[in-house]
C-alpha positions as CSV (number, residue, x, y, z in Angstrom):
1,M,6.9,46.9,8.4
2,N,4.4,47.5,5.6
3,T,2.6,44.3,4.5
4,P,-0.7,43.8,2.6
5,I,-2.3,42.1,5.6
6,K,-1.6,43.3,9.2
7,K,0.6,40.9,11.0
8,E,-1.7,41.1,14.0
9,I,-4.5,39.6,12.0
10,V,-2.6,36.5,10.9
11,D,-0.8,36.0,14.3
12,S,-4.1,36.2,16.3
13,L,-5.7,33.7,14.0
14,I,-2.8,31.2,14.3
15,R,-3.2,31.5,18.1
16,K,-7.0,31.3,17.9
17,F,-6.7,28.0,15.9
18,D,-4.1,26.7,18.4
19,I,-1.5,26.0,15.7
20,Q,1.7,25.4,17.8
21,D,4.1,25.1,14.9
22,F,3.2,26.6,11.5
23,A,5.7,24.4,9.8
24,K,3.5,21.5,10.7
25,A,0.2,23.1,10.0
26,T,-2.1,20.9,7.9
27,I,-3.6,21.9,4.6
28,R,-6.9,22.5,6.2
29,E,-5.4,24.6,9.0
30,V,-3.5,26.8,6.5
31,K,-6.7,27.1,4.4
32,R,-8.7,28.2,7.4
33,V,-6.2,30.9,8.5
34,A,-6.2,32.2,4.9
35,Q,-10.0,32.2,4.7
36,F,-10.4,34.1,8.0
37,A,-7.5,36.5,7.3
38,E,-9.0,37.3,3.9
39,E,-12.4,38.0,5.4
40,E,-11.1,40.2,8.3
41,S,-8.6,42.2,6.1
42,G,-10.6,42.4,2.9
43,V,-7.5,41.5,1.0
44,E,-7.7,38.8,-1.6
45,F,-5.5,35.8,-0.9
46,I,-3.5,34.0,-3.5
47,K,-4.4,30.5,-2.4
48,M,-1.8,27.8,-3.2
49,E,-2.3,25.4,-0.3
50,M,-5.1,23.1,-1.5
51,G,-4.7,20.5,-4.3
52,I,-8.2,20.9,-5.7
53,P,-8.9,21.0,-9.4
54,G,-9.6,24.5,-10.7
55,L,-11.2,23.5,-14.0
56,P,-14.7,22.4,-14.9
57,A,-15.5,18.7,-14.6
58,A,-15.2,16.7,-17.8
59,K,-18.4,17.1,-19.9
60,A,-18.5,13.5,-20.9
61,G,-18.6,12.4,-17.2
62,V,-21.3,14.9,-16.2
63,E,-23.6,14.0,-19.1
64,A,-23.2,10.2,-18.4
65,Q,-23.8,10.6,-14.7
66,I,-26.9,12.7,-15.2
67,K,-28.4,10.2,-17.7
68,A,-27.7,7.4,-15.3
69,L,-29.5,9.2,-12.5
70,Q,-32.4,10.0,-14.8
71,D,-32.6,6.4,-15.8
72,G,-33.1,5.5,-12.2
73,I,-29.8,4.0,-11.2
74,A,-29.8,5.8,-7.8
75,N,-32.1,3.2,-6.3
76,S,-29.8,0.3,-7.1
77,Y,-26.8,-0.9,-5.1
78,P,-23.6,-1.1,-7.3
79,D,-21.8,-4.4,-7.7
80,I,-18.9,-4.5,-5.3
81,Q,-16.6,-5.5,-8.2
82,G,-17.7,-2.5,-10.2
83,L,-19.8,-1.6,-13.2
84,P,-18.8,-4.0,-16.1
85,E,-18.5,-1.1,-18.5
86,L,-16.2,0.8,-16.2
87,K,-14.0,-2.2,-15.7
88,K,-13.8,-2.7,-19.4
89,Q,-13.0,0.9,-20.1
90,A,-10.4,1.1,-17.3
91,S,-8.6,-1.9,-18.8
92,R,-8.7,-0.1,-22.2
93,F,-7.4,3.1,-20.6
94,V,-4.5,1.3,-19.0
95,K,-3.6,-0.2,-22.4
96,A,-4.2,3.1,-24.3
97,F,-2.1,5.4,-22.1
98,I,0.2,3.2,-20.1
99,G,0.8,0.4,-22.7
100,V,0.1,-2.4,-20.2
101,D,-2.4,-5.2,-20.3
102,I,-4.7,-5.7,-17.2
103,N,-7.8,-7.9,-17.3
104,P,-11.0,-5.9,-16.6
105,E,-11.5,-8.2,-13.6
106,G,-8.6,-6.5,-11.8
107,C,-9.9,-3.0,-12.4
108,V,-12.0,-2.1,-9.4
109,P,-13.7,1.2,-8.8
110,V,-13.2,3.0,-5.5
111,V,-14.5,6.1,-3.8
112,G,-11.6,8.1,-5.0
113,S,-7.9,7.1,-4.7
114,M,-8.1,7.9,-1.0
115,Q,-10.3,4.9,-0.5
116,G,-8.2,3.0,-2.9
117,T,-5.0,3.5,-0.8
118,F,-6.9,2.8,2.4
119,A,-8.2,-0.6,1.1
120,S,-4.8,-1.3,-0.5
121,F,-3.0,-0.6,2.8
122,L,-5.4,-2.9,4.6
123,T,-4.9,-5.7,2.1
124,C,-1.1,-5.5,1.8
125,S,-0.5,-5.2,5.5
126,Q,-2.4,-8.5,6.1
127,T,-0.5,-10.6,3.5
128,D,2.2,-11.8,5.9
129,P,2.4,-11.3,9.7
130,K,6.1,-10.6,9.4
131,R,5.5,-7.8,6.9
132,D,3.9,-5.2,9.0
133,T,5.4,-2.0,7.6
134,V,4.7,0.2,4.6
135,L,7.6,2.1,2.9
136,F,7.0,5.6,1.5
137,I,9.3,7.1,-1.2
138,D,8.8,10.7,-0.1
139,P,7.8,13.5,-0.4
140,G,4.2,12.4,-0.7
141,F,0.6,13.0,0.2
142,P,0.4,13.5,4.0
143,V,-3.0,11.9,4.4
144,Q,-1.8,8.5,3.3
145,K,0.3,8.4,6.5
146,M,-2.7,9.4,8.5
147,Q,-4.6,6.5,7.0
148,L,-1.9,4.1,8.3
149,Q,-2.1,5.9,11.7
150,V,-5.8,5.3,11.8
151,M,-5.5,1.6,11.0
152,G,-2.5,1.1,13.3
153,V,-0.1,0.0,10.6
154,K,3.6,1.0,10.8
155,Y,5.4,2.9,8.1
156,K,8.9,4.0,7.2
157,T,9.9,6.8,4.9
158,F,12.8,8.5,3.2
159,D,13.2,11.7,1.2
160,V,14.2,10.8,-2.3
161,Y,15.9,14.2,-2.9
162,E,19.4,12.7,-2.4
163,F,18.6,9.3,-3.8
164,R,17.7,9.6,-7.5
165,G,19.2,7.5,-10.3
166,E,21.7,4.9,-9.3
167,K,21.4,5.9,-5.6
168,L,17.8,4.8,-5.4
169,G,18.4,1.0,-5.5
170,P,20.8,0.8,-2.5
171,K,18.6,3.1,-0.5
172,L,15.5,1.0,-1.1
173,E,17.3,-2.2,-0.5
174,S,18.5,-1.0,2.9
175,Y,14.8,-1.1,4.0
176,L,13.7,-4.2,2.1
177,K,16.5,-6.4,3.4
178,E,15.0,-6.0,6.9
179,G,12.1,-8.3,5.7
180,N,9.2,-6.3,7.2
181,I,8.1,-4.2,4.3
182,C,4.8,-5.3,2.7
183,A,4.3,-2.4,0.2
184,I,6.1,0.6,-1.3
185,V,4.2,3.7,-2.1
186,Y,5.0,6.7,-4.3
187,S,3.3,9.1,-6.7
188,N,4.5,9.7,-10.3
189,P,4.5,12.6,-11.1
190,N,5.2,13.3,-7.5
191,N,3.1,15.3,-5.1
192,P,4.6,17.8,-4.1
193,S,8.0,17.9,-5.8
194,W,6.7,17.0,-9.4
195,I,9.7,14.8,-10.0
196,C,9.0,11.9,-12.4
197,F,10.8,8.6,-12.0
198,N,12.4,7.6,-15.3
199,E,12.4,4.1,-16.8
200,E,15.7,3.1,-15.1
201,E,14.4,4.1,-11.7
202,L,11.2,2.3,-12.2
203,K,13.1,-0.8,-13.4
204,T,15.1,-0.6,-10.2
205,I,11.9,-0.4,-8.1
206,G,10.3,-3.3,-10.0
207,T,13.3,-5.5,-9.8
208,L,13.6,-5.1,-6.1
209,A,9.8,-5.7,-5.7
210,N,10.4,-9.1,-7.4
211,Q,13.5,-9.9,-5.4
212,Y,11.9,-9.0,-2.0
213,D,8.3,-9.9,-2.9
214,V,6.7,-6.6,-2.0
215,V,3.7,-4.9,-3.6
216,I,4.2,-1.6,-5.3
217,M,1.4,0.9,-4.9
218,E,1.8,3.4,-7.8
219,D,-0.3,6.5,-7.2
220,L,-1.1,8.0,-10.5
221,A,-3.3,10.9,-9.2
222,Y,-1.6,13.2,-11.7
223,F,-1.9,10.9,-14.6
224,A,0.0,11.9,-17.8
225,M,0.8,15.3,-16.3
226,D,4.5,15.2,-17.2
227,F,4.0,18.0,-19.8
228,R,7.5,17.6,-21.2
229,K,6.2,14.6,-23.2
230,D,3.2,14.3,-25.4
231,L,1.3,11.5,-23.6
232,S,-2.1,12.4,-25.2
233,T,-2.4,9.9,-28.1
234,P,-4.2,6.7,-27.1
235,F,-2.6,3.4,-28.0
236,Q,0.6,5.1,-29.2
237,P,3.9,5.7,-27.4
238,P,5.2,7.5,-25.5
239,Y,3.2,6.2,-22.6
240,Q,2.8,7.2,-18.9
241,A,5.9,5.8,-17.1
242,T,5.1,2.9,-14.8
243,V,6.6,0.2,-12.7
244,A,4.2,-2.3,-14.2
245,R,6.7,-3.0,-17.1
246,Y,9.1,-4.4,-14.6
247,T,7.1,-6.4,-12.0
248,D,3.7,-8.2,-11.6
249,N,3.5,-7.0,-7.9
250,Y,1.7,-3.8,-8.5
251,M,-1.5,-1.8,-7.9
252,L,-2.1,1.3,-10.1
253,L,-4.3,3.9,-8.5
254,I,-6.0,6.0,-11.2
255,S,-8.0,9.0,-10.0
256,G,-10.8,10.9,-11.7
257,S,-10.1,13.9,-9.6
258,K,-7.2,15.7,-11.4
259,A,-7.0,14.4,-14.9
260,F,-10.8,14.7,-15.4
261,S,-11.5,17.4,-12.8
262,Y,-14.0,15.1,-11.2
263,A,-12.9,15.4,-7.6
264,G,-16.3,16.1,-6.1
265,E,-17.9,12.7,-7.0
266,R,-15.0,10.7,-5.4
267,I,-14.3,8.2,-8.1
268,G,-11.2,6.3,-9.1
269,V,-10.1,2.9,-10.1
270,V,-7.5,0.5,-8.6
271,C,-5.9,-1.6,-11.3
272,I,-4.3,-4.8,-9.9
273,S,-2.0,-6.9,-12.1
274,D,-3.5,-10.2,-13.2
275,K,-0.9,-12.2,-11.3
276,L,-1.4,-10.3,-8.0
277,F,-5.1,-10.3,-8.3
278,H,-5.2,-14.1,-8.4
279,R,-2.4,-14.7,-5.9
280,H,-3.1,-16.7,-2.8
281,Y,-1.3,-15.5,0.4
282,P,-1.6,-18.1,3.2
283,A,-2.3,-15.3,5.8
284,L,-5.1,-13.9,3.7
285,A,-6.5,-17.3,2.8
286,D,-6.7,-18.3,6.5
287,R,-8.4,-15.0,7.4
288,Y,-10.8,-14.7,4.4
289,E,-12.0,-18.2,3.5
290,G,-9.3,-18.9,0.9
291,L,-9.9,-15.9,-1.2
292,P,-7.1,-14.5,-3.4
293,F,-5.6,-11.1,-3.0
294,G,-7.9,-9.3,-5.5
295,L,-11.1,-10.6,-4.0
296,V,-10.0,-9.9,-0.5
297,F,-9.4,-6.3,-1.7
298,S,-12.9,-6.0,-3.2
299,T,-15.3,-8.3,-1.5
300,R,-13.8,-7.8,2.0
301,M,-12.0,-4.5,2.3
302,L,-14.1,-2.4,0.0
303,Y,-17.3,-4.1,1.0
304,A,-16.6,-3.4,4.7
305,L,-15.6,0.2,4.0
306,S,-18.5,1.4,1.8
307,S,-20.4,-1.5,0.2
308,G,-19.3,-0.3,-3.2
309,T,-18.7,2.9,-5.1
310,S,-21.3,5.5,-6.1
311,H,-23.3,3.9,-8.9
312,S,-23.8,7.0,-11.0
313,A,-20.2,8.1,-10.6
314,Q,-19.1,4.8,-12.1
315,Y,-21.1,5.7,-15.2
316,A,-19.3,9.0,-15.3
317,M,-15.9,7.5,-15.0
318,A,-16.6,4.8,-17.6
319,A,-17.7,7.6,-20.1
320,M,-14.6,9.7,-19.5
321,L,-12.3,6.7,-19.9
322,R,-14.1,5.6,-23.0
323,A,-14.0,9.0,-24.6
324,A,-10.3,9.3,-23.8
325,C,-9.5,5.9,-25.4
326,D,-11.6,6.6,-28.5
327,G,-9.8,10.0,-29.0
328,E,-13.0,12.0,-28.5
329,F,-11.7,13.6,-25.3
330,D,-8.2,15.0,-25.1
331,F,-8.0,15.3,-21.3
332,R,-4.3,16.3,-21.5
333,N,-5.3,19.4,-23.5
334,E,-7.8,20.3,-20.9
335,I,-5.3,20.2,-18.0
336,K,-2.2,21.6,-19.6
337,V,-3.1,25.0,-18.2
338,Y,-1.6,23.8,-14.9
339,G,1.8,23.6,-16.5
340,E,1.4,27.0,-18.1
341,R,0.5,28.5,-14.7
342,A,3.4,26.9,-13.0
343,H,5.8,28.4,-15.5
344,K,4.5,31.9,-14.9
345,L,4.5,31.5,-11.2
346,K,8.0,30.2,-11.0
347,E,9.3,33.1,-13.1
348,I,7.6,35.6,-10.6
349,F,9.0,33.9,-7.5
350,Q,12.5,33.5,-9.0
351,R,12.6,37.2,-10.0
352,H,12.4,38.0,-6.3
353,H,15.1,35.6,-4.9
354,F,12.9,32.6,-4.3
355,Y,14.3,29.3,-5.7
356,V,12.8,26.0,-6.7
357,V,13.7,23.4,-4.1
358,Y,13.1,20.2,-6.2
359,D,14.5,21.8,-9.3
360,R,15.8,18.9,-11.4
361,D,14.7,15.5,-12.6
362,L,18.2,14.0,-12.7
363,D,19.8,15.6,-15.8
364,E,16.9,17.8,-16.9
365,P,14.8,20.6,-15.3
366,I,11.7,19.7,-13.4
367,A,8.5,19.7,-15.4
368,D,5.9,22.4,-14.9
369,G,2.7,21.0,-13.6
370,F,0.1,20.9,-10.8
371,Y,2.6,21.5,-8.0
372,F,6.1,22.9,-7.6
373,T,8.3,23.7,-4.6
374,I,9.8,27.0,-3.4
375,G,12.3,28.2,-0.8
376,Y,13.8,31.5,0.2
377,P,17.4,32.1,1.4
378,G,17.8,32.2,5.1
379,M,14.2,31.1,6.0
380,T,13.0,27.8,7.3
381,S,9.8,26.3,6.0
382,G,7.7,27.5,8.9
383,Q,9.1,31.0,8.8
384,L,8.5,31.3,5.1
385,A,4.9,30.0,5.2
386,H,4.1,32.3,8.2
387,E,5.7,35.3,6.6
388,L,3.9,34.8,3.2
389,M,0.6,34.9,5.0
390,Y,1.2,38.6,5.7
391,Y,1.4,39.1,1.9
392,G,-1.8,37.2,1.3
393,V,-0.1,34.0,-0.1
394,S,-0.9,30.6,1.4
395,A,1.0,27.4,0.9
396,I,1.9,24.3,3.0
397,C,5.4,23.4,4.3
398,L,7.3,20.5,2.7
399,V,8.0,18.9,6.1
400,T,4.3,17.9,6.2
401,T,4.9,15.8,3.0
402,G,7.8,13.8,4.4
403,S,10.4,16.1,2.8
404,H,13.6,17.0,4.7
405,Q,14.1,20.1,2.6
406,E,13.2,23.7,3.7
407,G,10.5,25.1,1.6
408,L,6.8,25.1,0.6
409,R,4.5,23.3,-1.8
410,V,2.8,25.6,-4.3
411,C,-0.4,24.4,-6.1
412,T,-1.3,26.1,-9.3
413,S,-5.0,25.0,-9.5
414,F,-6.7,28.1,-8.1
415,I,-4.6,30.8,-9.7
416,E,-6.6,33.3,-11.7
417,D,-5.3,35.5,-14.5
418,H,-5.5,38.8,-12.5
419,Q,-3.4,37.2,-9.6
420,Y,-0.1,37.2,-11.5
421,D,0.1,41.0,-11.2
422,Q,-0.9,40.7,-7.6
423,L,1.8,38.1,-6.9
424,E,4.4,40.2,-8.7
425,E,3.6,43.3,-6.6
426,R,3.5,41.4,-3.3
427,M,6.7,39.4,-3.9
428,A,8.5,42.6,-4.8
429,L,7.5,44.0,-1.4
430,F,8.4,40.7,0.2
431,E,11.9,40.9,-1.3
432,Q,12.2,44.6,-0.1
433,N,11.2,43.6,3.4
434,N,13.4,40.5,3.4
435,P,16.6,41.5,1.6
436,V,18.9,38.7,0.6
437,A,22.5,39.3,1.6
């Protein structure tokens, strides 16, 4: 069978890297096979496996960070609570684009949202000895489960595919009534499906968080990237959807990586509600000298993990947030290209019998954004991912994200203009070699 890359090259690399089941191959493993196959074959890969920003870093951040370094900030330890200006601008940003009030005290910088979730998991899992389990509304970011594995914390998960709308509440409650859940985690928009919970669903989550006294960790890594709505005007609705309107038991994880293309400097902010920040849990008080939740998070967990967040990167984040709030920097306009790419890519795949797996947000089509999901009739996730490698296309399987659906996650961030024609040509050949009955 004629394919752009010889099957022997891909298959030998999979064996060489000891990947037993390609359906369970990690992002890094898929990337490595693609890299070596590209080098050995001389055929350019269309790389869709890594969720890395494909745009230049926000200018406001770069300039502020350079100035901070030139002013000598690198020789000074950052305050564990964070740069006051960053805390102020994070509080403004939440008000401007989410429409929620959070005191600057509760806005704590972290070494990317990855560290934010790690410290949040540590804190939430120690609030009550009986609550030893984290619940994931999947699909989701695979590394968050690895974090819990590293710290020895249990977790449960369910695929939300069949539990949207009015079905979400009963499904969540079936776990919460067991009494062992300390926190619920989800991303909105969702990585990888790009579903966006609506206000009714978020109200359901918030109401149950109040009823069962659990913390909601809302991962906003893809902040305001529901491109079906104009979320670009500060201090004016519509706002980024959030559970924070329906409960005080929340932590919002805001990342600089995707919205501001500032992934390399590892900077984000965890915004803890005023009530949760000051709440005293007996188990935390006994273990940490009477400290409330928010100070345990910052002065114990973050201090132990990294002794603070890169000082100069905090100046960058503060500048980007300030510029966005002041209307000087339309970050949404910068990143809307991801939605445009997704639209073009979906059209190409669907012309050749592929289908979008998570294709609807309740009663409307799924948004175009940073990610989308594809499947092919008659193929499992592993078969499809493996087969596409022969055509110089790399993507990860949905099973690695906690999804129960057969298909792949496609990331739009690295797609270049000349690759649309490449993909069209290769998928036409794929369809020819894999005819649909």
